[in-house]
BALOBA-1460 file (C-alpha; in Angstrom, 3 decimals):
// residues 203
<rec num="1" residu="x" x="4.155" y="68.554" z="357.883"/>
<rec num="2" residu="x" x="6.064" y="65.300" z="357.260"/>
<rec num="3" residu="x" x="5.702" y="63.840" z="360.705"/>
<rec num="4" residu="x" x="1.883" y="64.781" z="360.412"/>
<rec num="5" residu="x" x="2.105" y="63.136" z="356.719"/>
<rec num="6" residu="x" x="3.603" y="60.121" z="358.097"/>
<rec num="7" residu="x" x="0.892" y="59.507" z="360.599"/>
<rec num="8" residu="x" x="-1.348" y="59.850" z="357.869"/>
<rec num="9" residu="x" x="0.227" y="57.153" z="356.058"/>
<rec num="10" residu="x" x="0.560" y="54.814" z="358.984"/>
<rec num="11" residu="x" x="-3.206" y="55.062" z="359.511"/>
<rec num="12" residu="x" x="-4.469" y="54.955" z="356.006"/>
<rec num="13" residu="x" x="-2.562" y="51.873" z="354.809"/>
<rec num="14" residu="x" x="-4.693" y="48.991" z="356.304"/>
<rec num="15" residu="x" x="-7.794" y="50.736" z="355.377"/>
<rec num="16" residu="x" x="-7.011" y="52.237" z="351.754"/>
<rec num="17" residu="x" x="-3.938" y="49.843" z="350.689"/>
<rec num="18" residu="x" x="-0.562" y="51.164" z="349.477"/>
<rec num="19" residu="x" x="-1.078" y="53.222" z="346.656"/>
<rec num="20" residu="x" x="-4.547" y="55.151" z="347.199"/>
<rec num="21" residu="x" x="-2.926" y="57.060" z="350.166"/>
<rec num="22" residu="x" x="-0.322" y="58.279" z="348.432"/>
<rec num="23" residu="x" x="-2.292" y="59.329" z="345.257"/>
<rec num="24" residu="x" x="-4.860" y="60.990" z="347.768"/>
<rec num="25" residu="x" x="-1.666" y="63.056" z="349.071"/>
<rec num="26" residu="x" x="-0.998" y="64.104" z="345.542"/>
<rec num="27" residu="x" x="-4.079" y="64.937" z="344.235"/>
<rec num="28" residu="x" x="-6.190" y="66.054" z="347.175"/>
<rec num="29" residu="x" x="-3.348" y="67.523" z="349.098"/>
<rec num="30" residu="x" x="-5.371" y="68.746" z="352.121"/>
<rec num="31" residu="x" x="-4.581" y="67.121" z="355.573"/>
<rec num="32" residu="x" x="-7.919" y="67.976" z="357.412"/>
<rec num="33" residu="x" x="-10.157" y="66.580" z="354.562"/>
<rec num="34" residu="x" x="-7.924" y="63.408" z="354.145"/>
<rec num="35" residu="x" x="-7.988" y="62.734" z="357.973"/>
<rec num="36" residu="x" x="-11.591" y="63.464" z="357.910"/>
<rec num="37" residu="x" x="-12.274" y="61.220" z="355.220"/>
<rec num="38" residu="x" x="-10.005" y="58.395" z="356.655"/>
<rec num="39" residu="x" x="-11.795" y="59.049" z="359.981"/>
<rec num="40" residu="x" x="-15.288" y="57.839" z="358.221"/>
<rec num="41" residu="x" x="-13.300" y="54.792" z="356.596"/>
<rec num="42" residu="x" x="-12.123" y="54.029" z="359.941"/>
<rec num="43" residu="x" x="-15.416" y="54.066" z="361.781"/>
<rec num="44" residu="x" x="-17.227" y="51.691" z="359.022"/>
<rec num="45" residu="x" x="-18.619" y="54.372" z="356.626"/>
<rec num="46" residu="x" x="-18.703" y="53.954" z="353.084"/>
<rec num="47" residu="x" x="-16.577" y="55.790" z="350.336"/>
<rec num="48" residu="x" x="-19.409" y="58.100" z="349.668"/>
<rec num="49" residu="x" x="-19.710" y="59.576" z="353.052"/>
<rec num="50" residu="x" x="-15.808" y="59.742" z="353.507"/>
<rec num="51" residu="x" x="-15.544" y="61.946" z="350.244"/>
<rec num="52" residu="x" x="-18.776" y="63.840" z="351.381"/>
<rec num="53" residu="x" x="-16.838" y="64.652" z="354.956"/>
<rec num="54" residu="x" x="-13.652" y="65.652" z="352.944"/>
<rec num="55" residu="x" x="-15.581" y="68.290" z="350.465"/>
<rec num="56" residu="x" x="-17.258" y="69.406" z="353.750"/>
<rec num="57" residu="x" x="-14.026" y="70.332" z="355.471"/>
<rec num="58" residu="x" x="-12.539" y="71.851" z="352.213"/>
<rec num="59" residu="x" x="-15.195" y="74.010" z="351.358"/>
<rec num="60" residu="x" x="-13.494" y="76.395" z="354.164"/>
<rec num="61" residu="x" x="-11.348" y="77.430" z="351.292"/>
<rec num="62" residu="x" x="-14.039" y="79.315" z="349.463"/>
<rec num="63" residu="x" x="-13.674" y="82.052" z="351.732"/>
<rec num="64" residu="x" x="-9.905" y="81.628" z="351.963"/>
<rec num="65" residu="x" x="-9.678" y="81.968" z="348.396"/>
<rec num="66" residu="x" x="-11.888" y="85.064" z="348.146"/>
<rec num="67" residu="x" x="-9.438" y="86.633" z="350.590"/>
<rec num="68" residu="x" x="-6.230" y="85.628" z="348.631"/>
<rec num="69" residu="x" x="-7.416" y="86.334" z="345.185"/>
<rec num="70" residu="x" x="-6.701" y="89.959" z="344.604"/>
<rec num="71" residu="x" x="-2.982" y="88.986" z="344.877"/>
<rec num="72" residu="x" x="-3.059" y="86.395" z="341.835"/>
<rec num="73" residu="x" x="-2.071" y="87.538" z="338.530"/>
<rec num="74" residu="x" x="-2.681" y="86.388" z="334.739"/>
<rec num="75" residu="x" x="-5.978" y="85.009" z="333.349"/>
<rec num="76" residu="x" x="-8.554" y="82.410" z="334.401"/>
<rec num="77" residu="x" x="-6.379" y="79.263" z="334.274"/>
<rec num="78" residu="x" x="-2.906" y="80.843" z="335.334"/>
<rec num="79" residu="x" x="-5.093" y="82.415" z="338.598"/>
<rec num="80" residu="x" x="-6.484" y="79.011" z="339.053"/>
<rec num="81" residu="x" x="-3.338" y="76.981" z="338.889"/>
<rec num="82" residu="x" x="-1.990" y="79.617" z="341.281"/>
<rec num="83" residu="x" x="-4.944" y="78.901" z="343.497"/>
<rec num="84" residu="x" x="-3.732" y="75.287" z="344.217"/>
<rec num="85" residu="x" x="-1.172" y="76.806" z="346.206"/>
<rec num="86" residu="x" x="-3.525" y="78.163" z="348.976"/>
<rec num="87" residu="x" x="-3.292" y="75.622" z="351.856"/>
<rec num="88" residu="x" x="-3.915" y="76.281" z="355.746"/>
<rec num="89" residu="x" x="-0.339" y="76.961" z="356.879"/>
<rec num="90" residu="x" x="0.604" y="79.093" z="353.546"/>
<rec num="91" residu="x" x="-2.396" y="80.999" z="353.642"/>
<rec num="92" residu="x" x="-1.741" y="82.114" z="357.442"/>
<rec num="93" residu="x" x="2.064" y="82.387" z="356.665"/>
<rec num="94" residu="x" x="1.620" y="85.092" z="353.623"/>
<rec num="95" residu="x" x="-1.049" y="87.061" z="355.425"/>
<rec num="96" residu="x" x="0.500" y="90.366" z="355.960"/>
<rec num="97" residu="x" x="-2.316" y="91.255" z="358.643"/>
<rec num="98" residu="x" x="-3.701" y="93.999" z="356.709"/>
<rec num="99" residu="x" x="-6.002" y="91.821" z="354.652"/>
<rec num="100" residu="x" x="-3.225" y="91.552" z="351.760"/>
<rec num="101" residu="x" x="-1.273" y="88.597" z="351.184"/>
<rec num="102" residu="x" x="2.426" y="88.076" z="349.895"/>
<rec num="103" residu="x" x="2.048" y="86.219" z="346.963"/>
<rec num="104" residu="x" x="5.714" y="84.835" z="346.564"/>
<rec num="105" residu="x" x="5.511" y="83.885" z="350.555"/>
<rec num="106" residu="x" x="2.155" y="81.738" z="349.620"/>
<rec num="107" residu="x" x="3.820" y="80.082" z="346.892"/>
<rec num="108" residu="x" x="7.310" y="79.430" z="348.419"/>
<rec num="109" residu="x" x="5.598" y="78.200" z="351.758"/>
<rec num="110" residu="x" x="3.356" y="75.678" z="350.027"/>
<rec num="111" residu="x" x="6.031" y="73.752" z="347.762"/>
<rec num="112" residu="x" x="8.307" y="72.506" z="350.695"/>
<rec num="113" residu="x" x="4.740" y="71.432" z="352.260"/>
<rec num="114" residu="x" x="3.825" y="69.636" z="349.223"/>
<rec num="115" residu="x" x="7.138" y="67.695" z="349.088"/>
<rec num="116" residu="x" x="7.003" y="66.968" z="353.117"/>
<rec num="117" residu="x" x="3.317" y="65.973" z="352.740"/>
<rec num="118" residu="x" x="3.496" y="63.511" z="349.602"/>
<rec num="119" residu="x" x="6.807" y="61.813" z="350.945"/>
<rec num="120" residu="x" x="5.760" y="61.671" z="354.263"/>
<rec num="121" residu="x" x="2.730" y="59.836" z="353.374"/>
<rec num="122" residu="x" x="4.931" y="57.219" z="351.400"/>
<rec num="123" residu="x" x="7.302" y="56.760" z="354.491"/>
<rec num="124" residu="x" x="4.127" y="56.115" z="356.672"/>
<rec num="125" residu="x" x="2.521" y="53.822" z="354.169"/>
<rec num="126" residu="x" x="5.774" y="51.657" z="353.505"/>
<rec num="127" residu="x" x="7.092" y="52.090" z="357.167"/>
<rec num="128" residu="x" x="3.857" y="51.158" z="358.540"/>
<rec num="129" residu="x" x="4.616" y="48.080" z="360.314"/>
<rec num="130" residu="x" x="7.457" y="49.562" z="362.248"/>
<rec num="131" residu="x" x="5.101" y="52.629" z="363.179"/>
<rec num="132" residu="x" x="2.045" y="50.401" z="363.781"/>
<rec num="133" residu="x" x="1.159" y="52.489" z="366.766"/>
<rec num="134" residu="x" x="1.827" y="56.129" z="365.995"/>
<rec num="135" residu="x" x="0.612" y="57.217" z="369.635"/>
<rec num="136" residu="x" x="3.743" y="55.601" z="370.814"/>
<rec num="137" residu="x" x="5.894" y="58.234" z="368.950"/>
<rec num="138" residu="x" x="3.367" y="61.258" z="369.569"/>
<rec num="139" residu="x" x="2.213" y="61.069" z="365.912"/>
<rec num="140" residu="x" x="-1.283" y="61.211" z="367.043"/>
<rec num="141" residu="x" x="-1.097" y="64.774" z="368.866"/>
<rec num="142" residu="x" x="0.403" y="66.347" z="365.573"/>
<rec num="143" residu="x" x="-2.468" y="66.855" z="363.930"/>
<rec num="144" residu="x" x="-4.278" y="69.036" z="366.625"/>
<rec num="145" residu="x" x="-1.118" y="70.815" z="367.527"/>
<rec num="146" residu="x" x="-0.529" y="71.852" z="364.212"/>
<rec num="147" residu="x" x="-3.726" y="73.784" z="363.947"/>
<rec num="148" residu="x" x="-3.531" y="75.322" z="367.446"/>
<rec num="149" residu="x" x="0.077" y="76.450" z="366.323"/>
<rec num="150" residu="x" x="-1.882" y="78.531" z="363.175"/>
<rec num="151" residu="x" x="-4.175" y="79.835" z="365.384"/>
<rec num="152" residu="x" x="-1.958" y="81.374" z="368.210"/>
<rec num="153" residu="x" x="-0.173" y="82.939" z="365.178"/>
<rec num="154" residu="x" x="-3.203" y="84.592" z="363.867"/>
<rec num="155" residu="x" x="-4.541" y="86.067" z="367.064"/>
<rec num="156" residu="x" x="-2.211" y="88.942" z="367.277"/>
<rec num="157" residu="x" x="-4.801" y="90.601" z="365.281"/>
<rec num="158" residu="x" x="-7.985" y="91.757" z="366.916"/>
<rec num="159" residu="x" x="-10.164" y="91.227" z="363.774"/>
<rec num="160" residu="x" x="-8.468" y="87.573" z="364.083"/>
<rec num="161" residu="x" x="-9.582" y="87.033" z="367.443"/>
<rec num="162" residu="x" x="-13.449" y="88.102" z="366.687"/>
<rec num="163" residu="x" x="-13.378" y="85.712" z="363.975"/>
<rec num="164" residu="x" x="-11.932" y="82.701" z="365.897"/>
<rec num="165" residu="x" x="-14.060" y="83.515" z="368.505"/>
<rec num="166" residu="x" x="-17.399" y="83.709" z="366.318"/>
<rec num="167" residu="x" x="-16.191" y="80.580" z="364.352"/>
<rec num="168" residu="x" x="-15.650" y="78.716" z="367.680"/>
<rec num="169" residu="x" x="-19.146" y="79.545" z="368.900"/>
<rec num="170" residu="x" x="-20.803" y="78.437" z="365.612"/>
<rec num="171" residu="x" x="-18.832" y="75.249" z="365.604"/>
<rec num="172" residu="x" x="-19.707" y="74.536" z="369.234"/>
<rec num="173" residu="x" x="-23.154" y="75.186" z="368.732"/>
<rec num="174" residu="x" x="-23.492" y="72.939" z="365.809"/>
<rec num="175" residu="x" x="-21.344" y="70.041" z="367.012"/>
<rec num="176" residu="x" x="-24.063" y="68.306" z="369.072"/>
<rec num="177" residu="x" x="-26.621" y="67.512" z="366.400"/>
<rec num="178" residu="x" x="-25.209" y="68.492" z="363.024"/>
<rec num="179" residu="x" x="-23.512" y="65.924" z="360.846"/>
<rec num="180" residu="x" x="-19.648" y="65.684" z="360.823"/>
<rec num="181" residu="x" x="-17.828" y="68.323" z="359.083"/>
<rec num="182" residu="x" x="-21.023" y="70.568" z="358.763"/>
<rec num="183" residu="x" x="-19.698" y="72.690" z="361.978"/>
<rec num="184" residu="x" x="-16.515" y="73.354" z="360.415"/>
<rec num="185" residu="x" x="-17.976" y="74.745" z="357.076"/>
<rec num="186" residu="x" x="-20.416" y="76.738" z="358.730"/>
<rec num="187" residu="x" x="-17.856" y="78.284" z="361.299"/>
<rec num="188" residu="x" x="-15.883" y="79.603" z="358.126"/>
<rec num="189" residu="x" x="-18.703" y="81.868" z="357.444"/>
<rec num="190" residu="x" x="-17.031" y="84.140" z="360.459"/>
<rec num="191" residu="x" x="-13.853" y="84.527" z="358.495"/>
<rec num="192" residu="x" x="-16.154" y="85.311" z="355.524"/>
<rec num="193" residu="x" x="-17.943" y="87.980" z="357.333"/>
<rec num="194" residu="x" x="-14.743" y="89.540" z="358.376"/>
<rec num="195" residu="x" x="-13.727" y="89.577" z="354.977"/>
<rec num="196" residu="x" x="-16.841" y="91.395" z="353.523"/>
<rec num="197" residu="x" x="-16.522" y="94.107" z="356.224"/>
<rec num="198" residu="x" x="-12.787" y="94.891" z="355.218"/>
<rec num="199" residu="x" x="-13.757" y="95.024" z="351.566"/>
<rec num="200" residu="x" x="-16.365" y="97.607" z="352.352"/>
<rec num="201" residu="x" x="-13.862" y="99.482" z="354.682"/>
<rec num="202" residu="x" x="-11.266" y="99.273" z="351.981"/>
<rec num="203" residu="x" x="-13.839" y="100.212" z="349.410"/>
């Protein structure tokens, strides 16, 4: 996570300056959407298009939030605050494989990730001149490797394999003609359908 954040800071500094990437990592704290927004800016897109790309990718947290909501406690504000700990890696780590989640593990996995992400962004921003070419250090391959590792860990579950295949098929089918970010959002529907089947079974 730290190395991934360093690569974001290095790439973001020439486009966003020194302060904005760090503020973004504190407020947004979502690597996929931050890289998506940065990609739009690097490609010459406007701020509005960059924000839209980030929001589209973050829409995946809707089905993820539905699946983990039952483990939160307290009133609406308390549950909303706990929901801020739902990030990709923590969500996968806290999954028990039977549709339930370990609340303590979810929180415990997110805290060090947040520290690593924010501090790594700062290091990338301020050490950007020394890391001007992230591909020399393999930093450009960290982002896809990170998500591949999450996927491999989840594929032990047959239901997860089915959801991954369905999501991949949806995304691949939409990539040739859909706007950037939309295939990922649409692919998350596969996970939502799996969640609904599980809820019906448990009911």
